[in-house]
Backbone as a printed PyTorch tensor [residue, N CA C, xyz], in Angstrom:
tensor([[[ 136.0530,  -17.1500, -276.5970],
         [ 136.1080,  -17.3790, -275.2220],
         [ 134.2490,  -16.0940, -276.2420]],

        [[ 133.6360,  -17.1740, -275.1370],
         [ 132.5380,  -16.8830, -274.6240],
         [ 132.2550,  -15.0260, -273.5150]],

        [[ 131.8940,  -14.2520, -273.7680],
         [ 131.7110,  -13.1050, -273.3900],
         [ 130.1860,  -13.1220, -271.9320]],

        [[ 130.5850,  -13.5690, -270.9820],
         [ 129.1020,  -13.1180, -270.3670],
         [ 129.1470,  -11.4280, -269.6500]],

        [[ 127.7660,  -11.2910, -269.7070],
         [ 127.7990,  -10.1580, -269.0650],
         [ 127.2340,   -9.9240, -267.1670]],

        [[ 127.4690,  -10.0380, -266.6890],
         [ 126.3650,  -10.1260, -264.6140],
         [ 125.8580,   -8.3710, -264.7470]],

        [[ 124.8900,   -8.0730, -264.4870],
         [ 123.8830,   -7.2410, -264.4830],
         [ 124.4080,   -6.6060, -263.1310]],

        [[ 124.0230,   -5.0080, -263.3530],
         [ 124.4720,   -4.1410, -262.2810],
         [ 123.7710,   -4.9810, -261.5610]],

        [[ 123.8380,   -4.4360, -260.3560],
         [ 122.6880,   -5.0270, -258.6490],
         [ 121.5780,   -4.4900, -258.8970]],

        [[ 121.7810,   -3.3350, -258.9000],
         [ 120.2930,   -2.4270, -258.6310],
         [ 119.6620,   -1.5680, -260.8510]],

        [[ 118.4840,   -1.9670, -260.5770],
         [ 118.4870,   -1.4470, -261.6440],
         [ 118.1320,    0.1230, -261.7830]],

        [[ 118.1350,    0.3490, -262.9540],
         [ 117.9420,    1.8460, -262.8140],
         [ 117.4610,    1.9840, -264.9410]],

        [[ 117.0960,    3.1620, -265.0820],
         [ 116.0360,    3.2510, -266.0520],
         [ 116.7020,    3.4350, -267.5440]],

        [[ 117.4890,    3.2830, -268.0460],
         [ 118.5740,    2.7330, -269.2210],
         [ 118.4740,    0.9440, -269.4620]],

        [[ 118.3330,    0.5960, -267.9460],
         [ 119.0370,   -0.9570, -268.2960],
         [ 118.3180,   -1.9880, -269.6000]],

        [[ 116.9300,   -1.3280, -269.9860],
         [ 117.2000,   -2.3980, -270.8880],
         [ 117.6860,   -2.1650, -272.2510]],

        [[ 118.0240,   -1.1540, -272.2160],
         [ 118.0800,   -0.2620, -273.3150],
         [ 119.7250,   -0.3630, -273.9790]],

        [[ 120.7170,   -0.6810, -273.5740],
         [ 121.3980,   -1.0180, -272.9320],
         [ 121.6050,   -2.5580, -273.3440]],

        [[ 120.9000,   -2.8930, -272.3540],
         [ 121.5850,   -4.8950, -271.8160],
         [ 120.8510,   -4.8360, -273.9740]],

        [[ 120.0700,   -4.7340, -274.8230],
         [ 119.4060,   -5.2970, -275.8510],
         [ 120.7310,   -4.5870, -276.8040]],

        [[ 121.3310,   -3.5110, -276.5390],
         [ 122.2970,   -2.7450, -277.5810],
         [ 123.6300,   -4.2380, -277.7170]],

        [[ 123.8360,   -4.2750, -276.1590],
         [ 125.0910,   -5.3360, -275.3920],
         [ 124.5240,   -6.2810, -276.7540]],

        [[ 123.1850,   -7.0030, -277.0060],
         [ 123.0270,   -8.2680, -277.6470],
         [ 123.6980,   -7.9900, -279.1330]],

        [[ 123.3990,   -6.6400, -279.3210],
         [ 123.2970,   -6.5950, -280.5830],
         [ 124.2430,   -6.3250, -281.5060]],

        [[ 125.4320,   -5.8140, -279.9310],
         [ 127.2140,   -6.3320, -280.7150],
         [ 127.8250,   -7.2200, -279.7680]],

        [[ 127.2560,   -8.4760, -280.1370],
         [ 127.6590,  -10.0370, -279.8560],
         [ 127.6460,  -10.9030, -278.1210]],

        [[ 127.2050,  -10.1790, -277.1140],
         [ 127.4310,  -10.5440, -276.1180],
         [ 125.6330,  -12.0580, -276.3960]],

        [[ 126.9210,  -12.9270, -275.1480],
         [ 126.7610,  -13.8270, -275.4680],
         [ 125.9450,  -14.9590, -274.0200]],

        [[ 125.5640,  -13.3550, -272.9750],
         [ 124.9560,  -14.4740, -272.1660],
         [ 124.8920,  -13.7760, -271.3290]],

        [[ 123.7580,  -13.6700, -271.1630],
         [ 123.5270,  -11.9560, -269.6230],
         [ 122.9140,  -13.0000, -268.2740]],

        [[ 123.9750,  -12.4190, -267.2930],
         [ 122.9480,  -13.2350, -266.3750],
         [ 122.9740,  -11.9970, -265.5870]],

        [[ 121.5200,  -12.2350, -264.9840],
         [ 120.5300,  -11.6390, -263.7370],
         [ 120.5610,  -11.8210, -262.9010]],

        [[ 121.0240,  -10.7900, -262.1220],
         [ 121.7630,  -10.5810, -261.3450],
         [ 121.7630,   -9.9870, -260.0580]],

        [[ 120.5460,   -9.5840, -259.6100],
         [ 119.7260,   -8.9720, -258.2810],
         [ 118.8900,   -9.1670, -257.0320]],

        [[ 120.9280,   -9.2480, -256.1930],
         [ 120.2450,   -9.9490, -255.1280],
         [ 119.1520,   -9.1640, -254.1340]],

        [[ 118.5680,  -10.0560, -253.5370],
         [ 117.3040,   -9.1520, -252.9750],
         [ 115.8920,   -8.3520, -253.3920]],

        [[ 116.5170,   -8.1220, -254.6680],
         [ 115.4700,   -7.5580, -255.3430],
         [ 114.1440,   -8.8780, -255.1310]],

        [[ 113.0950,   -7.1820, -255.4290],
         [ 111.5780,   -8.3830, -255.3320],
         [ 111.4200,   -8.9460, -256.6660]],

        [[ 110.8120,  -10.3970, -256.3190],
         [ 111.1880,  -10.5770, -258.4440],
         [ 109.9710,   -9.8600, -259.2740]],

        [[ 109.5280,   -8.9350, -259.3330],
         [ 107.9630,   -8.4950, -260.1580],
         [ 108.7990,   -7.3580, -260.2560]],

        [[ 110.4260,   -7.1310, -259.9130],
         [ 111.5220,   -6.0360, -261.2040],
         [ 112.3400,   -6.6270, -261.7950]],

        [[ 112.9920,   -8.1160, -261.4090],
         [ 113.2710,   -8.4230, -262.7360],
         [ 112.2830,   -9.4000, -263.8400]],

        [[ 110.9100,   -9.0900, -263.5020],
         [ 110.2440,   -9.6620, -264.1250],
         [ 109.6200,   -8.2870, -265.4230]],

        [[ 109.6350,   -7.3040, -264.4120],
         [ 109.5980,   -6.1100, -265.3350],
         [ 110.6140,   -5.9380, -266.1980]],

        [[ 111.7830,   -6.4170, -265.5300],
         [ 113.0520,   -6.5880, -266.8650],
         [ 112.7790,   -6.8440, -268.1110]],

        [[ 112.8390,   -8.0640, -267.7770],
         [ 112.4510,   -8.9650, -268.8560],
         [ 111.0470,   -8.6890, -269.4940]],

        [[ 110.3720,   -8.9050, -269.5880],
         [ 109.1690,   -7.4460, -270.2350],
         [ 110.0660,   -6.8290, -271.3910]],

        [[ 110.7560,   -6.3970, -271.1290],
         [ 111.0080,   -4.8660, -271.2910],
         [ 112.2450,   -5.4240, -272.6690]],

        [[ 112.9390,   -6.3620, -272.3930],
         [ 113.7460,   -6.6730, -273.5670],
         [ 113.1660,   -7.8190, -274.3280]],

        [[ 113.9130,   -8.0130, -275.1100],
         [ 113.3020,   -8.4940, -276.8250],
         [ 113.5580,  -10.2040, -276.3720]],

        [[ 111.5110,  -10.8500, -277.0060],
         [ 111.4360,  -12.1780, -276.1430],
         [ 112.8210,  -12.9430, -276.9740]],

        [[ 112.8770,  -12.5010, -277.5130],
         [ 114.2800,  -13.6410, -278.3720],
         [ 116.2050,  -13.4180, -277.9200]],

        [[ 115.8920,  -12.8340, -276.7720],
         [ 116.9640,  -12.2590, -275.5200],
         [ 116.5180,  -13.5420, -274.8140]],

        [[ 115.5450,  -13.6990, -274.6540],
         [ 115.5730,  -14.8800, -273.6350],
         [ 116.1730,  -16.0870, -273.1260]],

        [[ 116.4710,  -16.6950, -274.6330],
         [ 117.1110,  -18.1260, -274.6490],
         [ 118.5090,  -17.7430, -274.1630]],

        [[ 118.8540,  -16.5660, -274.3070],
         [ 120.3160,  -15.9150, -273.7590],
         [ 120.6090,  -15.4780, -272.4040]],

        [[ 119.6430,  -15.7110, -271.6170],
         [ 119.2800,  -14.5720, -270.4070],
         [ 119.5140,  -15.8510, -269.0720]],

        [[ 120.4860,  -16.3240, -268.1430],
         [ 120.8350,  -16.8690, -266.9930],
         [ 120.4530,  -15.8380, -265.6410]],

        [[ 119.2930,  -16.9380, -264.8200],
         [ 118.6940,  -15.7330, -263.8420],
         [ 120.2060,  -16.6900, -262.3550]],

        [[ 119.9630,  -15.1030, -261.2130],
         [ 120.3460,  -16.3430, -260.4370],
         [ 119.7820,  -16.0280, -259.0370]],

        [[ 118.4010,  -16.0750, -259.3530],
         [ 116.9200,  -16.0260, -258.0210],
         [ 115.7580,  -15.7790, -258.7790]],

        [[ 115.5080,  -16.2630, -257.8770],
         [ 113.6750,  -16.5690, -257.8020],
         [ 114.0610,  -17.0900, -259.5350]],

        [[ 114.3050,  -18.4990, -259.0770],
         [ 114.5950,  -19.5660, -260.0270],
         [ 112.9550,  -19.6460, -260.8440]],

        [[ 112.1880,  -18.8900, -260.4630],
         [ 110.4810,  -19.6300, -261.4370],
         [ 111.1300,  -18.8750, -262.7010]],

        [[ 111.8630,  -17.8810, -262.3320],
         [ 111.5370,  -17.1020, -264.1610],
         [ 112.0860,  -17.8270, -265.2080]],

        [[ 113.1370,  -18.5020, -264.8790],
         [ 113.3930,  -19.4630, -265.8890],
         [ 112.5980,  -20.1110, -266.8670]],

        [[ 111.2990,  -21.1600, -266.2620],
         [ 110.6570,  -21.9310, -266.9180],
         [ 109.2540,  -20.3240, -267.5270]],

        [[ 108.7990,  -19.4260, -266.4770],
         [ 108.4040,  -18.8840, -267.1770],
         [ 108.2690,  -17.5850, -268.3210]],

        [[ 109.5060,  -17.5010, -267.9440],
         [ 109.8950,  -16.6930, -269.8440],
         [ 110.7980,  -17.6990, -270.1070]],

        [[ 111.0490,  -18.6870, -270.7140],
         [ 112.1520,  -19.4960, -271.1390],
         [ 113.5950,  -19.4480, -270.8650]],

        [[ 114.0800,  -18.5590, -270.2090],
         [ 115.3620,  -18.2210, -270.3570],
         [ 115.6880,  -20.0640, -270.4200]],

        [[ 117.0430,  -19.1300, -270.6190],
         [ 118.3080,  -20.2880, -270.6080],
         [ 118.5080,  -21.4290, -269.5300]],

        [[ 118.6980,  -20.5500, -268.0500],
         [ 118.5340,  -21.8990, -267.1360],
         [ 119.1160,  -20.3100, -265.9850]],

        [[ 119.2540,  -21.9330, -264.8840],
         [ 119.6150,  -20.9860, -263.6110],
         [ 121.1460,  -21.0760, -263.2880]],

        [[ 121.4850,  -19.9980, -261.9890],
         [ 123.1910,  -20.1950, -261.3050],
         [ 122.9400,  -20.0710, -259.9060]],

        [[ 123.6260,  -20.8680, -259.3460],
         [ 124.0620,  -20.6440, -257.8750],
         [ 125.5330,  -20.4870, -257.3540]],

        [[ 125.3500,  -19.8690, -256.6420],
         [ 126.2940,  -18.6450, -256.8220],
         [ 127.2720,  -20.1570, -255.9090]],

        [[ 127.1660,  -21.2520, -255.7360],
         [ 129.0900,  -21.4720, -255.0570],
         [ 128.1690,  -22.7630, -255.1280]],

        [[ 129.9820,  -23.5710, -254.8030],
         [ 130.1270,  -24.7890, -255.3860],
         [ 129.1680,  -26.2070, -255.0980]],

        [[ 128.4910,  -26.1930, -254.7090],
         [ 127.8690,  -27.5920, -253.7580],
         [ 126.0360,  -26.9690, -253.0350]],

        [[ 125.7060,  -25.9930, -253.4090],
         [ 124.2230,  -25.5590, -253.1700],
         [ 123.3100,  -26.4010, -254.0840]],

        [[ 122.4120,  -26.7760, -253.6680],
         [ 121.3230,  -28.2310, -253.9970],
         [ 120.4970,  -27.3890, -254.9420]],

        [[ 120.5720,  -28.0570, -256.1720],
         [ 119.6560,  -27.2600, -257.0750],
         [ 117.6180,  -27.4060, -256.9110]],

        [[ 117.5400,  -26.6690, -257.5250],
         [ 116.3070,  -27.2230, -257.0720],
         [ 115.4210,  -27.9900, -257.4200]],

        [[ 114.0230,  -28.4560, -256.1400],
         [ 113.4490,  -29.7560, -256.2770],
         [ 112.9900,  -30.0640, -257.7960]],

        [[ 112.7230,  -30.5500, -257.8560],
         [ 112.7340,  -31.1840, -259.3280],
         [ 113.6680,  -30.6030, -260.1850]],

        [[ 114.4850,  -30.0760, -260.8460],
         [ 114.7790,  -29.0230, -261.4750],
         [ 116.2160,  -29.9340, -262.8080]],

        [[ 114.8500,  -29.7390, -263.6270],
         [ 116.0560,  -30.4890, -264.6460],
         [ 116.8440,  -29.8760, -265.7830]],

        [[ 116.5960,  -28.4590, -265.9700],
         [ 116.6660,  -27.2780, -266.7880],
         [ 118.9010,  -26.8210, -266.8110]],

        [[ 119.0150,  -26.5670, -267.8110],
         [ 120.5570,  -26.1700, -268.2280],
         [ 120.9910,  -25.3590, -266.5650]],

        [[ 122.0690,  -25.5650, -265.7770],
         [ 122.4800,  -24.8430, -264.2590],
         [ 123.9920,  -24.1030, -265.0290]],

        [[ 124.4580,  -22.6750, -263.8760],
         [ 126.2420,  -23.4520, -264.0820],
         [ 125.8870,  -22.9550, -262.7270]],

        [[ 127.9510,  -22.8150, -262.2530],
         [ 127.7440,  -22.6520, -260.2290],
         [ 128.5290,  -21.8510, -260.7580]],

        [[ 128.7300,  -21.0520, -259.6790],
         [ 130.2900,  -20.1530, -259.2000],
         [ 131.3940,  -21.0300, -258.0510]],

        [[ 132.1600,  -21.3980, -258.6300],
         [ 133.0620,  -21.6670, -257.5950],
         [ 134.4820,  -21.0810, -257.2050]],

        [[ 134.8290,  -21.3980, -255.4270],
         [ 136.0720,  -19.9880, -255.9610],
         [ 137.6100,  -19.8800, -255.7420]],

        [[ 137.6410,  -21.5670, -256.1980],
         [ 139.2180,  -21.7470, -255.7330],
         [ 138.9820,  -22.8100, -257.2580]],

        [[ 139.8450,  -23.4340, -257.7080],
         [ 139.9930,  -23.9940, -258.7560],
         [ 139.9260,  -25.3390, -258.1910]],

        [[ 140.3050,  -25.3610, -256.6540],
         [ 139.9290,  -26.9260, -256.6290],
         [ 138.5450,  -27.5830, -256.6670]],

        [[ 137.4610,  -26.5920, -256.4890],
         [ 135.9710,  -26.7120, -255.9960],
         [ 135.9130,  -27.1550, -258.0280]],

        [[ 136.3590,  -26.5530, -258.2350],
         [ 135.9170,  -26.8220, -260.0390],
         [ 135.8360,  -28.6790, -260.2660]],

        [[ 136.5620,  -28.9220, -259.7890],
         [ 137.0000,  -30.3150, -260.0290],
         [ 135.0490,  -31.1200, -260.5470]],

        [[ 135.3150,  -31.3780, -259.7930],
         [ 133.1600,  -32.3980, -258.1950],
         [ 132.0960,  -31.0330, -259.8210]],

        [[ 132.8150,  -29.9490, -259.9920],
         [ 131.3410,  -28.5760, -259.9280],
         [ 130.6260,  -28.3030, -261.6980]],

        [[ 132.3650,  -28.9180, -262.5310],
         [ 131.8860,  -28.9480, -263.6080],
         [ 131.5930,  -30.3830, -264.4640]],

        [[ 131.3450,  -31.3100, -263.1960],
         [ 130.4280,  -32.5370, -263.7490],
         [ 129.3700,  -32.5360, -264.1820]],

        [[ 128.3370,  -32.0750, -263.7050],
         [ 127.3460,  -31.7390, -264.4810],
         [ 126.9170,  -30.3840, -264.5720]],

        [[ 127.6900,  -28.9260, -264.1530],
         [ 127.0760,  -28.0090, -264.4870],
         [ 127.5160,  -27.3690, -266.4550]],

        [[ 126.6440,  -26.7020, -266.7760],
         [ 126.9450,  -25.9800, -267.7490],
         [ 127.8110,  -24.9120, -268.2000]],

        [[ 128.4950,  -25.2220, -267.2850],
         [ 129.6700,  -24.1770, -267.6340],
         [ 129.7000,  -24.0340, -265.8070]],

        [[ 131.6730,  -22.8530, -265.9260],
         [ 131.2160,  -22.8330, -263.9790],
         [ 132.5710,  -21.2060, -264.1990]],

        [[ 131.8270,  -20.4380, -263.4260],
         [ 132.4990,  -19.4400, -263.1930],
         [ 133.5430,  -19.6500, -261.9370]],

        [[ 134.4900,  -19.1740, -261.8670],
         [ 135.9520,  -19.1620, -261.3190],
         [ 135.9740,  -17.7540, -260.4900]],

        [[ 135.8560,  -17.4820, -259.3970],
         [ 134.8930,  -16.0930, -258.5410],
         [ 136.6890,  -16.1260, -258.6040]],

        [[ 137.0290,  -13.9380, -258.5650],
         [ 138.1560,  -13.7240, -258.4150],
         [ 139.3510,  -14.0990, -259.0770]],

        [[ 139.3210,  -14.4000, -259.8730],
         [ 140.2280,  -15.0720, -260.6020],
         [ 141.4880,  -14.5880, -260.8850]],

        [[ 140.8080,  -13.2190, -261.0090],
         [ 142.2310,  -11.4430, -261.0380],
         [ 142.4530,  -11.0660, -259.9640]],

        [[ 143.7140,  -11.2960, -259.6170],
         [ 143.7230,  -10.2290, -258.1510],
         [ 144.2430,   -8.7350, -258.6770]],

        [[ 143.9610,   -8.2550, -257.5520],
         [ 143.2140,   -6.7510, -257.3610],
         [ 144.4810,   -6.1390, -256.8320]],

        [[ 144.7380,   -4.7890, -256.8780],
         [ 145.4210,   -4.3650, -255.1590],
         [ 147.0310,   -3.6990, -256.0870]],

        [[ 147.8270,   -3.4010, -255.6800],
         [ 149.5920,   -2.9560, -255.5970],
         [ 149.6250,   -3.7430, -255.0560]],

        [[ 149.4850,   -5.0690, -254.3890],
         [ 151.0070,   -6.2250, -254.0440],
         [ 151.4580,   -6.8680, -255.2630]],

        [[ 152.0300,   -6.8430, -256.3220],
         [ 153.2780,   -7.0560, -257.5390],
         [ 153.4300,   -8.6230, -256.5630]],

        [[ 154.2670,   -9.6280, -255.5750],
         [ 154.4780,  -10.1920, -255.2230],
         [ 153.0800,  -11.2400, -255.4320]],

        [[ 152.1650,  -10.6280, -254.7400],
         [ 151.2270,  -11.0930, -254.5120],
         [ 150.0380,  -11.4640, -255.5790]],

        [[ 149.9590,  -10.3450, -255.9550],
         [ 149.5810,  -10.8010, -258.0350],
         [ 149.9630,  -11.6670, -258.5260]],

        [[ 151.2660,  -11.8370, -258.7250],
         [ 152.3210,  -13.5510, -258.9110],
         [ 152.1780,  -14.3000, -258.7460]],

        [[ 151.6530,  -14.6790, -257.5360],
         [ 150.9900,  -16.3190, -256.9320],
         [ 149.9510,  -15.7400, -256.9640]],

        [[ 149.5100,  -15.6610, -256.8650],
         [ 147.6990,  -15.8960, -257.5940],
         [ 147.3630,  -15.8850, -258.7910]],

        [[ 148.3980,  -15.2060, -259.8510],
         [ 148.3670,  -16.1410, -261.5270],
         [ 149.3560,  -16.9330, -261.0380]],

        [[ 150.5510,  -17.0390, -261.2130],
         [ 150.9200,  -18.4940, -260.3530],
         [ 150.4320,  -19.9570, -260.5290]],

        [[ 149.0320,  -19.7710, -259.3380],
         [ 148.3690,  -20.8250, -258.6450],
         [ 147.7560,  -20.7700, -260.0210]],

        [[ 147.3220,  -20.0800, -260.7240],
         [ 145.5450,  -20.3620, -261.7890],
         [ 146.8430,  -21.3940, -263.4460]],

        [[ 148.3510,  -20.5080, -263.1250],
         [ 148.7970,  -21.3730, -264.0050],
         [ 148.9650,  -22.7800, -263.8170]],

        [[ 149.3740,  -23.1660, -262.7870],
         [ 149.3530,  -24.2120, -262.1320],
         [ 148.3780,  -25.5610, -262.0870]],

        [[ 146.6540,  -24.5340, -262.0320],
         [ 145.2390,  -24.5710, -262.0870],
         [ 145.4040,  -25.8700, -263.6780]],

        [[ 145.7920,  -24.3040, -265.0660],
         [ 145.4540,  -23.5950, -265.9890],
         [ 146.2910,  -25.5430, -266.2660]],

        [[ 148.1280,  -25.6430, -266.4590],
         [ 148.3450,  -27.1770, -266.3180],
         [ 147.6680,  -28.6420, -265.9400]],

        [[ 146.7380,  -28.0700, -264.2500],
         [ 146.5820,  -29.2780, -264.6750],
         [ 145.1950,  -30.2460, -265.0930]],

        [[ 145.2240,  -29.1590, -265.4320],
         [ 143.4130,  -29.5190, -267.2280],
         [ 142.4200,  -29.4060, -266.0120]],

        [[ 142.4090,  -28.1060, -264.8650],
         [ 141.4050,  -28.0250, -264.8130],
         [ 140.4110,  -26.7010, -264.9640]],

        [[ 141.0160,  -25.8520, -265.5820],
         [ 140.4530,  -23.9300, -265.7350],
         [ 141.0440,  -24.8880, -267.7230]],

        [[ 139.2140,  -24.6790, -268.2930],
         [ 139.4350,  -25.7230, -269.3860],
         [ 137.5820,  -24.9930, -270.3330]],

        [[ 137.4730,  -25.3320, -271.1550],
         [ 135.7590,  -24.6070, -271.8600],
         [ 135.3350,  -24.2100, -271.1880]],

        [[ 134.7370,  -25.4460, -270.5130],
         [ 133.7410,  -24.6870, -269.8050],
         [ 133.9520,  -23.9320, -268.0640]],

        [[ 135.0850,  -23.1780, -268.2880],
         [ 135.6970,  -23.0020, -267.0750],
         [ 136.0100,  -21.2570, -267.2670]],

        [[ 134.6180,  -19.9430, -266.3930],
         [ 134.5670,  -18.7520, -267.0570],
         [ 135.9570,  -17.3800, -265.9970]],

        [[ 136.5060,  -17.3660, -266.4440],
         [ 137.1690,  -16.0510, -265.0100],
         [ 136.0480,  -14.9880, -265.1430]],

        [[ 135.8840,  -14.6240, -263.4940],
         [ 134.6780,  -13.8970, -262.6820],
         [ 135.9960,  -13.3280, -261.8390]],

        [[ 136.0580,  -12.0160, -262.1780],
         [ 136.7600,  -10.9380, -261.2520],
         [ 137.4870,  -10.5190, -261.6420]],

        [[ 137.8080,   -9.7060, -261.5950],
         [ 139.0050,   -8.7610, -262.2960],
         [ 139.7220,   -8.1640, -263.6230]],

        [[ 137.9660,   -9.1290, -264.4060],
         [ 137.8680,   -8.9340, -265.3850],
         [ 138.4230,   -8.0610, -266.4140]],

        [[ 139.0690,   -7.2880, -267.2020],
         [ 139.4220,   -6.3150, -267.9990],
         [ 140.4850,   -6.3520, -269.0270]],

        [[ 140.7600,   -5.0640, -269.9720],
         [ 141.0640,   -5.2180, -271.1280],
         [ 142.5710,   -6.0630, -271.1530]],

        [[ 142.8620,   -5.2930, -270.3900],
         [ 144.7010,   -5.3140, -269.4350],
         [ 144.5580,   -7.5720, -269.5250]],

        [[ 143.5890,   -7.9470, -269.0380],
         [ 143.8340,   -9.7470, -268.1710],
         [ 143.2230,  -10.9900, -269.4560]],

        [[ 142.3250,  -10.3580, -270.2120],
         [ 141.9180,  -10.9150, -271.4810],
         [ 142.6190,  -11.5740, -271.6470]],

        [[ 143.7780,  -11.3850, -272.9530],
         [ 144.8140,  -12.4820, -273.0600],
         [ 145.6490,  -13.3500, -272.3140]],

        [[ 145.3420,  -12.7630, -271.4240],
         [ 146.1560,  -13.8310, -270.1280],
         [ 144.6860,  -15.0710, -270.1560]],

        [[ 143.8080,  -14.4330, -269.9630],
         [ 142.6200,  -15.6690, -269.9380],
         [ 142.0920,  -17.1270, -271.0200]],

        [[ 142.5500,  -16.0020, -272.0990],
         [ 142.5930,  -16.5890, -272.7060],
         [ 143.4340,  -17.3200, -273.7220]],

        [[ 145.5170,  -17.8260, -273.2620],
         [ 146.3230,  -18.3330, -273.3640],
         [ 145.8800,  -19.4300, -271.7920]],

        [[ 145.4020,  -18.8430, -271.1110],
         [ 145.7000,  -20.0610, -270.0120],
         [ 144.0680,  -21.3350, -269.9690]],

        [[ 143.6080,  -20.5300, -270.7460],
         [ 142.4500,  -21.4410, -271.2880],
         [ 141.3040,  -21.5960, -270.5800]],

        [[ 140.4740,  -20.3230, -270.5340],
         [ 139.2360,  -20.1280, -269.9380],
         [ 138.6200,  -19.8040, -271.1850]],

        [[ 136.7340,  -20.9270, -271.0910],
         [ 136.6860,  -20.7220, -272.3110],
         [ 135.8220,  -19.1490, -272.0800]],

        [[ 135.2010,  -19.1540, -271.4360],
         [ 134.7080,  -17.2660, -270.9820],
         [ 134.5630,  -16.4660, -270.6030]],

        [[ 134.9430,  -15.0910, -270.1200],
         [ 135.0700,  -14.1560, -269.1110],
         [ 132.9470,  -13.5030, -268.9850]],

        [[ 134.1470,  -12.8320, -267.8300],
         [ 131.7820,  -12.7410, -267.0990],
         [ 132.8110,  -10.6940, -266.8460]],

        [[ 131.8090,  -10.4460, -267.5880],
         [ 132.3140,   -8.7640, -267.5080],
         [ 131.1380,   -8.5240, -266.7390]],

        [[ 131.6500,   -7.1240, -265.4470],
         [ 131.1660,   -6.5680, -264.3900],
         [ 131.2610,   -5.7570, -263.9510]],

        [[ 131.9490,   -5.1530, -262.9700],
         [ 132.1270,   -3.9290, -263.1560],
         [ 133.0570,   -2.9950, -263.8650]],

        [[ 133.8370,   -3.5930, -264.6320],
         [ 134.6120,   -2.6640, -265.4190],
         [ 134.4790,   -2.6430, -266.6320]],

        [[ 132.6480,   -2.3070, -267.1820],
         [ 131.8930,   -1.9910, -267.6970],
         [ 130.8260,   -0.5680, -267.0280]],

        [[ 130.0700,   -1.7170, -266.0300],
         [ 129.1980,   -0.7330, -265.8330],
         [ 130.2350,    0.7180, -265.2170]],

        [[ 131.6750,    0.8230, -264.1880],
         [ 131.8310,    1.3130, -263.9770],
         [ 132.4190,    2.7580, -265.1850]],

        [[ 131.3710,    2.5330, -266.1890],
         [ 131.7810,    3.3600, -267.6770],
         [ 130.2250,    4.1160, -267.7890]],

        [[ 129.2020,    3.3800, -267.0700],
         [ 128.2280,    4.3910, -266.9800],
         [ 127.7270,    5.3430, -265.5450]],

        [[ 126.7090,    6.1500, -265.5540],
         [ 126.6040,    7.0050, -263.7090],
         [ 124.4640,    6.3780, -263.9190]],

        [[ 124.6230,    5.3840, -263.4210],
         [ 122.9820,    5.2520, -264.0540],
         [ 121.6890,    6.1970, -263.0970]],

        [[ 123.2260,    7.2700, -262.3860],
         [ 121.8220,    8.3780, -262.2480],
         [ 121.9080,    9.9750, -262.6520]],

        [[ 122.7850,    9.9020, -263.6000],
         [ 123.0460,   11.4440, -264.0230],
         [ 123.3490,   10.6750, -265.5220]],

        [[ 123.3760,    9.8350, -266.4480],
         [ 123.4970,    9.6160, -267.6110],
         [ 122.7360,    8.4580, -268.4350]],

        [[ 122.4800,    9.8940, -269.4560],
         [ 121.4060,    8.7490, -270.5590],
         [ 122.8360,    8.5910, -271.5730]],

        [[ 123.4430,    8.9670, -272.5660],
         [ 124.3300,    8.2870, -273.0430],
         [ 125.0200,    7.4230, -272.4530]],

        [[ 125.0010,    6.2600, -273.3180],
         [ 125.4380,    4.8800, -273.1060],
         [ 126.6090,    4.8960, -274.2560]],

        [[ 126.8840,    5.7320, -275.3210],
         [ 127.9410,    5.8170, -276.4480],
         [ 129.5040,    4.8490, -275.7960]],

        [[ 129.6180,    4.9830, -274.7780],
         [ 131.3780,    5.1210, -274.1860],
         [ 130.8130,    3.2460, -273.3660]],

        [[ 129.7170,    2.8390, -273.0940],
         [ 129.9210,    1.7320, -272.0810],
         [ 129.8670,    0.8210, -273.5140]],

        [[ 129.0540,    0.9130, -274.9820],
         [ 128.6840,    0.6940, -276.0500],
         [ 130.5180,    0.1660, -275.8600]],

        [[ 131.0290,    1.5980, -276.7670],
         [ 132.6300,    1.6020, -277.2060],
         [ 133.5650,    0.2520, -276.8730]],

        [[ 133.4740,    0.4300, -275.3340],
         [ 134.4280,   -0.3670, -274.8090],
         [ 133.7670,   -2.0600, -274.8290]],

        [[ 132.9240,   -2.5260, -275.0750],
         [ 132.4910,   -3.4930, -274.7880],
         [ 132.8550,   -3.6670, -276.5970]],

        [[ 132.2450,   -3.3780, -277.3150],
         [ 133.2890,   -3.5630, -278.6520],
         [ 135.2960,   -4.0590, -278.6430]],

        [[ 135.6360,   -2.7230, -277.4640],
         [ 137.0210,   -3.5550, -277.6230],
         [ 137.2240,   -5.2060, -275.9330]],

        [[ 136.7790,   -5.2930, -275.8120],
         [ 136.3860,   -6.4100, -275.6960],
         [ 135.7380,   -7.3220, -276.2260]],

        [[ 134.4140,   -7.2420, -276.4120],
         [ 134.3350,   -8.2600, -277.6220],
         [ 135.4310,   -8.3680, -278.3050]],

        [[ 136.6040,   -8.0040, -279.2740],
         [ 137.1780,   -8.0180, -280.4950],
         [ 138.9190,   -8.7880, -279.1480]],

        [[ 138.9240,   -8.4900, -278.3960],
         [ 140.0750,   -9.4120, -277.2490],
         [ 139.7540,  -10.7590, -276.7400]],

        [[ 137.9750,  -10.7500, -276.8180],
         [ 137.7000,  -11.9900, -276.8320],
         [ 138.1450,  -13.3640, -277.7520]],

        [[ 137.7890,  -12.3490, -279.0240],
         [ 137.4260,  -13.3290, -280.0300],
         [ 138.6700,  -14.1120, -280.6240]]])
C-alpha cells in the first residue's frame, strides 16, 4: 500500500528535516495541508525541502504552488467542489462516505475515505462501522484508488490491506509522537514510521 503523510496544520522548526527524513524512509506522498495559513509560509517550507521531493508533494490550498514548484498535484477536500478554472493536472479528493466514492473516483487520481476507522470505546458502534466498510469493499467501492484516512494506526493497517485500500493516510498517529514546542529529537517519530512502512508493505 502507498503511504501518504498529512502535515500538521501548524508549521514548526524541525518540520523540513522530519519530512525529508520520512521520505528517506520510504514515504510515498506528502500532503501539504495548512488550513488558513498564509501562502508565504507554505512557500518557505517548500524551499527548505530538496527539489526532488516536489514531485511527491500534493497541496491542499494555494493551488498556484502546484505549478510554481512542480508539485505532484492538488487535493480537493470534498467530493464535489469544482477544480480551479483551467486546471488540467493531477488531483485527488476526500469523500466522507463510500457512496461518494463511486462518482468521485472516475476522474481523480485517488480518493481519501474520511473517518475510515471508528474511534471510541463503543464496541458495537465500531463493529457496525467496520461492517459498512466490508460491504463497501464487497461492492467494489474500495480499491487501489481509495486510501484509508482517519484513525489509521498500527492496529488497523492490516485491516486496511485486507479491505483492499490502495493506501493509508498517516496523520495524528505519527505527529502525536513529537512535541513541536519542546522536542528537537525526532528519532521516535522516525522509528514509528518504519513500523508503519513494514506493516503497509
